[in-house]
PyMOL Python script that loads the backbone (N, CA, C, O; Angstrom):
from pymol import cmd

cmd.read_pdbstr("""\
ATOM      1  N   MET A   1      -8.872   5.220  45.595  1.00  0.00           N
ATOM      2  CA  MET A   1      -7.742   5.079  44.729  1.00  0.00           C
ATOM      3  C   MET A   1      -8.235   5.186  43.283  1.00  0.00           C
ATOM      4  O   MET A   1      -9.186   4.527  42.861  1.00  0.00           O
ATOM      5  N   SER A   2      -7.527   6.060  42.548  1.00  0.00           N
ATOM      6  CA  SER A   2      -7.935   6.339  41.158  1.00  0.00           C
ATOM      7  C   SER A   2      -7.247   5.267  40.246  1.00  0.00           C
ATOM      8  O   SER A   2      -6.102   4.887  40.486  1.00  0.00           O
ATOM      9  N   LYS A   3      -7.971   4.799  39.204  1.00  0.00           N
ATOM     10  CA  LYS A   3      -7.433   3.863  38.293  1.00  0.00           C
ATOM     11  C   LYS A   3      -7.129   4.447  36.927  1.00  0.00           C
ATOM     12  O   LYS A   3      -7.066   3.728  35.930  1.00  0.00           O
ATOM     13  N   ALA A   4      -6.940   5.763  36.890  1.00  0.00           N
ATOM     14  CA  ALA A   4      -6.637   6.515  35.636  1.00  0.00           C
ATOM     15  C   ALA A   4      -5.151   6.592  35.375  1.00  0.00           C
ATOM     16  O   ALA A   4      -4.346   6.361  36.278  1.00  0.00           O
ATOM     17  N   PHE A   5      -4.780   6.910  34.160  1.00  0.00           N
ATOM     18  CA  PHE A   5      -3.405   7.073  33.843  1.00  0.00           C
ATOM     19  C   PHE A   5      -2.790   8.345  34.447  1.00  0.00           C
ATOM     20  O   PHE A   5      -3.455   9.379  34.504  1.00  0.00           O
ATOM     21  N   THR A   6      -1.588   8.281  34.876  1.00  0.00           N
ATOM     22  CA  THR A   6      -0.962   9.513  35.345  1.00  0.00           C
ATOM     23  C   THR A   6      -0.377  10.283  34.135  1.00  0.00           C
ATOM     24  O   THR A   6      -0.296   9.737  33.035  1.00  0.00           O
ATOM     25  N   LEU A   7       0.006  11.480  34.333  1.00  0.00           N
ATOM     26  CA  LEU A   7       0.572  12.273  33.237  1.00  0.00           C
ATOM     27  C   LEU A   7       1.860  11.568  32.742  1.00  0.00           C
ATOM     28  O   LEU A   7       2.101  11.515  31.536  1.00  0.00           O
ATOM     29  N   PHE A   8       2.667  11.041  33.642  1.00  0.00           N
ATOM     30  CA  PHE A   8       3.901  10.379  33.305  1.00  0.00           C
ATOM     31  C   PHE A   8       3.719   9.179  32.448  1.00  0.00           C
ATOM     32  O   PHE A   8       4.463   8.943  31.497  1.00  0.00           O
ATOM     33  N   GLU A   9       2.655   8.373  32.817  1.00  0.00           N
ATOM     34  CA  GLU A   9       2.366   7.187  32.054  1.00  0.00           C
ATOM     35  C   GLU A   9       1.834   7.586  30.600  1.00  0.00           C
ATOM     36  O   GLU A   9       2.112   6.906  29.612  1.00  0.00           O
ATOM     37  N   LEU A  10       1.106   8.655  30.548  1.00  0.00           N
ATOM     38  CA  LEU A  10       0.619   9.133  29.247  1.00  0.00           C
ATOM     39  C   LEU A  10       1.804   9.557  28.351  1.00  0.00           C
ATOM     40  O   LEU A  10       1.861   9.211  27.171  1.00  0.00           O
ATOM     41  N   ILE A  11       2.723  10.298  28.930  1.00  0.00           N
ATOM     42  CA  ILE A  11       3.835  10.787  28.145  1.00  0.00           C
ATOM     43  C   ILE A  11       4.697   9.613  27.680  1.00  0.00           C
ATOM     44  O   ILE A  11       5.157   9.600  26.538  1.00  0.00           O
ATOM     45  N   ILE A  12       4.922   8.623  28.556  1.00  0.00           N
ATOM     46  CA  ILE A  12       5.757   7.412  28.169  1.00  0.00           C
ATOM     47  C   ILE A  12       4.973   6.724  27.047  1.00  0.00           C
ATOM     48  O   ILE A  12       5.573   6.344  26.041  1.00  0.00           O
ATOM     49  N   SER A  13       3.682   6.554  27.180  1.00  0.00           N
ATOM     50  CA  SER A  13       2.899   5.849  26.133  1.00  0.00           C
ATOM     51  C   SER A  13       2.989   6.573  24.818  1.00  0.00           C
ATOM     52  O   SER A  13       3.147   5.925  23.784  1.00  0.00           O
ATOM     53  N   LEU A  14       2.897   7.871  24.805  1.00  0.00           N
ATOM     54  CA  LEU A  14       3.035   8.619  23.588  1.00  0.00           C
ATOM     55  C   LEU A  14       4.381   8.605  22.924  1.00  0.00           C
ATOM     56  O   LEU A  14       4.500   8.677  21.701  1.00  0.00           O
ATOM     57  N   ILE A  15       5.412   8.507  23.772  1.00  0.00           N
ATOM     58  CA  ILE A  15       6.767   8.384  23.269  1.00  0.00           C
ATOM     59  C   ILE A  15       6.979   7.042  22.643  1.00  0.00           C
ATOM     60  O   ILE A  15       7.593   6.934  21.582  1.00  0.00           O
ATOM     61  N   LEU A  16       6.472   6.002  23.295  1.00  0.00           N
ATOM     62  CA  LEU A  16       6.616   4.606  22.727  1.00  0.00           C
ATOM     63  C   LEU A  16       5.795   4.493  21.423  1.00  0.00           C
ATOM     64  O   LEU A  16       6.247   3.885  20.453  1.00  0.00           O
ATOM     65  N   PHE A  17       4.602   5.079  21.415  1.00  0.00           N
ATOM     66  CA  PHE A  17       3.816   5.064  20.192  1.00  0.00           C
ATOM     67  C   PHE A  17       4.481   5.769  19.027  1.00  0.00           C
ATOM     68  O   PHE A  17       4.435   5.303  17.888  1.00  0.00           O
ATOM     69  N   THR A  18       5.097   6.894  19.330  1.00  0.00           N
ATOM     70  CA  THR A  18       5.808   7.732  18.285  1.00  0.00           C
ATOM     71  C   THR A  18       6.975   6.893  17.823  1.00  0.00           C
ATOM     72  O   THR A  18       7.193   6.789  16.616  1.00  0.00           O
ATOM     73  N   PHE A  19       7.732   6.293  18.711  1.00  0.00           N
ATOM     74  CA  PHE A  19       8.923   5.512  18.329  1.00  0.00           C
ATOM     75  C   PHE A  19       8.563   4.377  17.442  1.00  0.00           C
ATOM     76  O   PHE A  19       9.182   4.175  16.397  1.00  0.00           O
ATOM     77  N   ILE A  20       7.523   3.591  17.856  1.00  0.00           N
ATOM     78  CA  ILE A  20       7.077   2.415  16.959  1.00  0.00           C
ATOM     79  C   ILE A  20       6.540   2.865  15.682  1.00  0.00           C
ATOM     80  O   ILE A  20       6.790   2.211  14.669  1.00  0.00           O
ATOM     81  N   THR A  21       5.800   3.957  15.630  1.00  0.00           N
ATOM     82  CA  THR A  21       5.293   4.501  14.364  1.00  0.00           C
ATOM     83  C   THR A  21       6.393   4.888  13.431  1.00  0.00           C
ATOM     84  O   THR A  21       6.365   4.582  12.239  1.00  0.00           O
ATOM     85  N   SER A  22       7.430   5.612  14.024  1.00  0.00           N
ATOM     86  CA  SER A  22       8.507   6.053  13.159  1.00  0.00           C
ATOM     87  C   SER A  22       9.312   4.814  12.628  1.00  0.00           C
ATOM     88  O   SER A  22       9.852   4.888  11.525  1.00  0.00           O
ATOM     89  N   LEU A  23       9.399   3.720  13.362  1.00  0.00           N
ATOM     90  CA  LEU A  23      10.120   2.572  12.862  1.00  0.00           C
ATOM     91  C   LEU A  23       9.336   1.854  11.774  1.00  0.00           C
ATOM     92  O   LEU A  23       9.933   1.315  10.842  1.00  0.00           O
ATOM     93  N   LEU A  24       7.987   1.834  11.874  1.00  0.00           N
ATOM     94  CA  LEU A  24       7.186   1.152  10.911  1.00  0.00           C
ATOM     95  C   LEU A  24       6.770   1.968   9.658  1.00  0.00           C
ATOM     96  O   LEU A  24       6.280   1.415   8.673  1.00  0.00           O
ATOM     97  N   SER A  25       6.971   3.232   9.730  1.00  0.00           N
ATOM     98  CA  SER A  25       6.421   4.106   8.612  1.00  0.00           C
ATOM     99  C   SER A  25       7.173   3.828   7.279  1.00  0.00           C
ATOM    100  O   SER A  25       6.552   3.765   6.218  1.00  0.00           O
ATOM    101  N   LYS A  26       8.484   3.666   7.350  1.00  0.00           N
ATOM    102  CA  LYS A  26       9.255   3.427   6.093  1.00  0.00           C
ATOM    103  C   LYS A  26       8.923   2.081   5.444  1.00  0.00           C
ATOM    104  O   LYS A  26       8.682   2.035   4.238  1.00  0.00           O
ATOM    105  N   PRO A  27       8.904   0.972   6.219  1.00  0.00           N
ATOM    106  CA  PRO A  27       8.519  -0.300   5.534  1.00  0.00           C
ATOM    107  C   PRO A  27       7.090  -0.279   5.047  1.00  0.00           C
ATOM    108  O   PRO A  27       6.783  -0.882   4.018  1.00  0.00           O
ATOM    109  N   LEU A  28       6.195   0.408   5.769  1.00  0.00           N
ATOM    110  CA  LEU A  28       4.826   0.443   5.226  1.00  0.00           C
ATOM    111  C   LEU A  28       4.665   1.260   4.023  1.00  0.00           C
ATOM    112  O   LEU A  28       3.852   0.922   3.163  1.00  0.00           O
ATOM    113  N   MET A  29       5.429   2.377   3.896  1.00  0.00           N
ATOM    114  CA  MET A  29       5.388   3.203   2.687  1.00  0.00           C
ATOM    115  C   MET A  29       6.014   2.449   1.510  1.00  0.00           C
ATOM    116  O   MET A  29       5.518   2.542   0.387  1.00  0.00           O
ATOM    117  N   ASP A  30       7.065   1.724   1.748  1.00  0.00           N
ATOM    118  CA  ASP A  30       7.667   0.932   0.694  1.00  0.00           C
ATOM    119  C   ASP A  30       6.734  -0.210   0.236  1.00  0.00           C
ATOM    120  O   ASP A  30       6.660  -0.476  -0.963  1.00  0.00           O
ATOM    121  N   PHE A  31       6.041  -0.874   1.130  1.00  0.00           N
ATOM    122  CA  PHE A  31       5.041  -1.885   0.797  1.00  0.00           C
ATOM    123  C   PHE A  31       3.901  -1.250  -0.052  1.00  0.00           C
ATOM    124  O   PHE A  31       3.466  -1.827  -1.049  1.00  0.00           O
ATOM    125  N   TYR A  32       3.459  -0.119   0.345  1.00  0.00           N
ATOM    126  CA  TYR A  32       2.401   0.558  -0.410  1.00  0.00           C
ATOM    127  C   TYR A  32       2.809   0.903  -1.804  1.00  0.00           C
ATOM    128  O   TYR A  32       2.065   0.702  -2.764  1.00  0.00           O
ATOM    129  N   HIS A  33       4.031   1.437  -1.905  1.00  0.00           N
ATOM    130  CA  HIS A  33       4.594   1.826  -3.208  1.00  0.00           C
ATOM    131  C   HIS A  33       4.721   0.590  -4.107  1.00  0.00           C
ATOM    132  O   HIS A  33       4.313   0.637  -5.268  1.00  0.00           O
ATOM    133  N   LEU A  34       5.287  -0.527  -3.588  1.00  0.00           N
ATOM    134  CA  LEU A  34       5.501  -1.729  -4.376  1.00  0.00           C
ATOM    135  C   LEU A  34       4.154  -2.355  -4.793  1.00  0.00           C
ATOM    136  O   LEU A  34       4.024  -2.901  -5.889  1.00  0.00           O
ATOM    137  N   ASN A  35       3.174  -2.263  -3.907  1.00  0.00           N
ATOM    138  CA  ASN A  35       1.874  -2.792  -4.201  1.00  0.00           C
ATOM    139  C   ASN A  35       1.198  -1.986  -5.308  1.00  0.00           C
ATOM    140  O   ASN A  35       0.602  -2.549  -6.226  1.00  0.00           O
ATOM    141  N   PHE A  36       1.303  -0.638  -5.208  1.00  0.00           N
ATOM    142  CA  PHE A  36       0.746   0.219  -6.230  1.00  0.00           C
ATOM    143  C   PHE A  36       1.386  -0.033  -7.540  1.00  0.00           C
ATOM    144  O   PHE A  36       0.692  -0.123  -8.553  1.00  0.00           O
ATOM    145  N   THR A  37       2.721  -0.156  -7.574  1.00  0.00           N
ATOM    146  CA  THR A  37       3.437  -0.435  -8.831  1.00  0.00           C
ATOM    147  C   THR A  37       3.006  -1.780  -9.418  1.00  0.00           C
ATOM    148  O   THR A  37       2.795  -1.883 -10.626  1.00  0.00           O
ATOM    149  N   ALA A  38       2.874  -2.785  -8.602  1.00  0.00           N
ATOM    150  CA  ALA A  38       2.401  -4.096  -9.092  1.00  0.00           C
ATOM    151  C   ALA A  38       1.025  -4.028  -9.685  1.00  0.00           C
ATOM    152  O   ALA A  38       0.764  -4.591 -10.748  1.00  0.00           O
ATOM    153  N   LEU A  39       0.139  -3.336  -8.995  1.00  0.00           N
ATOM    154  CA  LEU A  39      -1.267  -3.152  -9.542  1.00  0.00           C
ATOM    155  C   LEU A  39      -1.287  -2.484 -10.896  1.00  0.00           C
ATOM    156  O   LEU A  39      -1.989  -2.918 -11.809  1.00  0.00           O
ATOM    157  N   HIS A  40      -0.489  -1.396 -11.020  1.00  0.00           N
ATOM    158  CA  HIS A  40      -0.325  -0.643 -12.204  1.00  0.00           C
ATOM    159  C   HIS A  40       0.234  -1.488 -13.388  1.00  0.00           C
ATOM    160  O   HIS A  40      -0.208  -1.413 -14.534  1.00  0.00           O
ATOM    161  N   THR A  41       1.207  -2.265 -13.010  1.00  0.00           N
ATOM    162  CA  THR A  41       1.829  -3.190 -14.011  1.00  0.00           C
ATOM    163  C   THR A  41       0.822  -4.219 -14.478  1.00  0.00           C
ATOM    164  O   THR A  41       0.713  -4.487 -15.675  1.00  0.00           O
ATOM    165  N   ASN A  42       0.089  -4.795 -13.551  1.00  0.00           N
ATOM    166  CA  ASN A  42      -0.941  -5.776 -13.897  1.00  0.00           C
ATOM    167  C   ASN A  42      -2.069  -5.190 -14.842  1.00  0.00           C
ATOM    168  O   ASN A  42      -2.572  -5.837 -15.760  1.00  0.00           O
ATOM    169  N   ASN A  43      -2.389  -3.955 -14.526  1.00  0.00           N
ATOM    170  CA  ASN A  43      -3.458  -3.303 -15.345  1.00  0.00           C
ATOM    171  C   ASN A  43      -2.921  -3.095 -16.742  1.00  0.00           C
ATOM    172  O   ASN A  43      -3.632  -3.315 -17.723  1.00  0.00           O
ATOM    173  N   LEU A  44      -1.663  -2.669 -16.843  1.00  0.00           N
ATOM    174  CA  LEU A  44      -1.084  -2.441 -18.177  1.00  0.00           C
ATOM    175  C   LEU A  44      -0.955  -3.726 -18.976  1.00  0.00           C
ATOM    176  O   LEU A  44      -1.173  -3.717 -20.188  1.00  0.00           O
ATOM    177  N   ILE A  45      -0.610  -4.823 -18.333  1.00  0.00           N
ATOM    178  CA  ILE A  45      -0.531  -6.116 -18.978  1.00  0.00           C
ATOM    179  C   ILE A  45      -1.912  -6.610 -19.427  1.00  0.00           C
ATOM    180  O   ILE A  45      -2.057  -7.191 -20.502  1.00  0.00           O
ATOM    181  N   THR A  46      -2.886  -6.375 -18.611  1.00  0.00           N
ATOM    182  CA  THR A  46      -4.269  -6.731 -18.971  1.00  0.00           C
ATOM    183  C   THR A  46      -4.706  -5.958 -20.180  1.00  0.00           C
ATOM    184  O   THR A  46      -5.255  -6.535 -21.119  1.00  0.00           O
ATOM    185  N   GLN A  47      -4.464  -4.595 -20.182  1.00  0.00           N
ATOM    186  CA  GLN A  47      -4.900  -3.755 -21.272  1.00  0.00           C
ATOM    187  C   GLN A  47      -4.191  -4.187 -22.579  1.00  0.00           C
ATOM    188  O   GLN A  47      -4.806  -4.215 -23.644  1.00  0.00           O
ATOM    189  N   ALA A  48      -2.908  -4.516 -22.478  1.00  0.00           N
ATOM    190  CA  ALA A  48      -2.216  -4.922 -23.662  1.00  0.00           C
ATOM    191  C   ALA A  48      -2.692  -6.296 -24.164  1.00  0.00           C
ATOM    192  O   ALA A  48      -2.706  -6.545 -25.369  1.00  0.00           O
ATOM    193  N   HIS A  49      -3.073  -7.169 -23.256  1.00  0.00           N
ATOM    194  CA  HIS A  49      -3.673  -8.449 -23.710  1.00  0.00           C
ATOM    195  C   HIS A  49      -5.062  -8.217 -24.404  1.00  0.00           C
ATOM    196  O   HIS A  49      -5.375  -8.859 -25.407  1.00  0.00           O
ATOM    197  N   LEU A  50      -5.832  -7.337 -23.871  1.00  0.00           N
ATOM    198  CA  LEU A  50      -7.128  -7.067 -24.494  1.00  0.00           C
ATOM    199  C   LEU A  50      -6.973  -6.418 -25.826  1.00  0.00           C
ATOM    200  O   LEU A  50      -7.726  -6.725 -26.750  1.00  0.00           O
ATOM    201  N   ASN A  51      -6.016  -5.523 -25.966  1.00  0.00           N
ATOM    202  CA  ASN A  51      -5.767  -4.878 -27.265  1.00  0.00           C
ATOM    203  C   ASN A  51      -5.284  -5.829 -28.310  1.00  0.00           C
ATOM    204  O   ASN A  51      -5.684  -5.739 -29.471  1.00  0.00           O
ATOM    205  N   LEU A  52      -4.387  -6.787 -27.903  1.00  0.00           N
ATOM    206  CA  LEU A  52      -3.942  -7.804 -28.829  1.00  0.00           C
ATOM    207  C   LEU A  52      -5.101  -8.730 -29.246  1.00  0.00           C
ATOM    208  O   LEU A  52      -5.103  -9.210 -30.379  1.00  0.00           O
ATOM    209  N   LEU A  53      -6.055  -8.987 -28.395  1.00  0.00           N
ATOM    210  CA  LEU A  53      -7.161  -9.830 -28.761  1.00  0.00           C
ATOM    211  C   LEU A  53      -8.042  -9.036 -29.768  1.00  0.00           C
ATOM    212  O   LEU A  53      -8.546  -9.625 -30.724  1.00  0.00           O
ATOM    213  N   LYS A  54      -8.234  -7.707 -29.566  1.00  0.00           N
ATOM    214  CA  LYS A  54      -9.016  -6.939 -30.476  1.00  0.00           C
ATOM    215  C   LYS A  54      -8.341  -6.904 -31.836  1.00  0.00           C
ATOM    216  O   LYS A  54      -9.017  -7.056 -32.853  1.00  0.00           O
ATOM    217  N   ILE A  55      -7.089  -6.716 -31.885  1.00  0.00           N
ATOM    218  CA  ILE A  55      -6.304  -6.739 -33.173  1.00  0.00           C
ATOM    219  C   ILE A  55      -6.456  -8.056 -33.854  1.00  0.00           C
ATOM    220  O   ILE A  55      -6.658  -8.111 -35.067  1.00  0.00           O
ATOM    221  N   GLU A  56      -6.361  -9.154 -33.079  1.00  0.00           N
ATOM    222  CA  GLU A  56      -6.503 -10.522 -33.665  1.00  0.00           C
ATOM    223  C   GLU A  56      -7.903 -10.687 -34.257  1.00  0.00           C
ATOM    224  O   GLU A  56      -8.064 -11.269 -35.330  1.00  0.00           O
ATOM    225  N   LYS A  57      -8.884 -10.185 -33.572  1.00  0.00           N
ATOM    226  CA  LYS A  57     -10.283 -10.285 -34.093  1.00  0.00           C
ATOM    227  C   LYS A  57     -10.450  -9.434 -35.360  1.00  0.00           C
ATOM    228  O   LYS A  57     -11.157  -9.849 -36.278  1.00  0.00           O
ATOM    229  N   LEU A  58      -9.821  -8.260 -35.433  1.00  0.00           N
ATOM    230  CA  LEU A  58      -9.956  -7.434 -36.628  1.00  0.00           C
ATOM    231  C   LEU A  58      -9.274  -8.159 -37.749  1.00  0.00           C
ATOM    232  O   LEU A  58      -9.823  -8.205 -38.850  1.00  0.00           O
ATOM    233  N   ILE A  59      -8.079  -8.746 -37.535  1.00  0.00           N
ATOM    234  CA  ILE A  59      -7.413  -9.403 -38.639  1.00  0.00           C
ATOM    235  C   ILE A  59      -8.190 -10.612 -39.144  1.00  0.00           C
ATOM    236  O   ILE A  59      -8.220 -10.876 -40.346  1.00  0.00           O
ATOM    237  N   GLN A  60      -8.795 -11.319 -38.265  1.00  0.00           N
ATOM    238  CA  GLN A  60      -9.627 -12.517 -38.662  1.00  0.00           C
ATOM    239  C   GLN A  60     -10.839 -12.104 -39.426  1.00  0.00           C
ATOM    240  O   GLN A  60     -11.322 -12.890 -40.240  1.00  0.00           O
ATOM    241  N   ASN A  61     -11.389 -10.874 -39.218  1.00  0.00           N
ATOM    242  CA  ASN A  61     -12.544 -10.473 -39.898  1.00  0.00           C
ATOM    243  C   ASN A  61     -12.252  -9.930 -41.294  1.00  0.00           C
ATOM    244  O   ASN A  61     -13.149  -9.827 -42.131  1.00  0.00           O
ATOM    245  N   CYS A  62     -11.004  -9.588 -41.532  1.00  0.00           N
ATOM    246  CA  CYS A  62     -10.575  -9.118 -42.880  1.00  0.00           C
ATOM    247  C   CYS A  62     -10.478 -10.155 -43.921  1.00  0.00           C
ATOM    248  O   CYS A  62     -10.131  -9.854 -45.062  1.00  0.00           O
TER     249      CYS A  62
END
""", "prot")
cmd.dss("prot")
cmd.show_as("cartoon", "prot")
cmd.util.cbc("prot")
cmd.orient("prot")
C-alpha cells in the first residue's frame, strides 16, 4: 500500500492553497503599505527633529 498523495489530493491541496492565498494577499499588501508609510513618516520626523537641533545649535553659536 502506497502512502503517497494521489493526483486528486494534490489538485485539491493546490486549489485550497490558491484560495487561502488569494484571501490573504489583499490584507497583507495593505499591512505592508501601511507599515512602509509609517516607517517613512517616522524617518521624516526624525530628520526634521535633527535639522531643528542643528538650527538651534547654529543660532546659539551666533
